[in-house]
C-alpha positions, 0 to 999 in steps of 0.5 A: 369325421376323417372324410369331412376333415380331408373335404375340408382341407381339399376345398381349401386348396380350391380356394387358395392358390398357393403358386401366386400368393397376392398376400394383401387380397387374402389379409382383405378376404379374411376380414371380410369373411370374419367380419373383423372391425377394419377400425380395430385393425388400423388402431392396432397397426396404428395406421390409417384406413387408407394404409390398410387400403393399400395393403389390400392392393400389395402383392407382398408385406413386410415381415414384421407387418405380416407378424403384426397382422396375423396376430390381429386377424388370427390367421398365420399369413406366414403359413401361406409361404410356407405352403408355397415352398412345400409345394413348388420348392425343390426338395433336398432329401439330404438337408436334414442329415447334412446339417450338424447335430450342434447347428441352430438352425431348425429343421422342418419336415417337407410333407405336408399331406397326410395320409388321409388326403393322399388316400383321398386323392388316390380314391379319386383316380382309383374309382375314375372320379377325376383324372390326373389332369383335374386333380393337379388343377383342381387341388393344385397338387403338383404332377410330380408329387402326385406320380410319386403318391401313385407309385408309393401307395398304389395296392 
């Protein structure tokens, strides 16, 4: 069961490129794959089909529109941007401790990789199924993250 979940997550990384986000194309794919009715989407957003088509070609969209789209297509479009930050933004280990305890700004955890994913990737390296380069290219895991895992978790 755990291997199936890890495999699904890894397959998701294969399909989704978090470095170069084209949100309109992602929305188009979701609508197509989930066989969503474009008329219902247009009705909910109070837009024309032409405007929906224009959205499919847009690399970025306003946050209010993304929020509405997330609701109507039942997919968290903001998570795509969060994943980008997790993968490609530099880590500030002092960020959590530098916030005052009475701060109203929420603090989020940086790491999104489960132990199962890390174990799966390290097993691929250990069994020589994949090279470091293949893993970084295939799964979109940054090289520094992969090297940190090897240092931290290698037995």
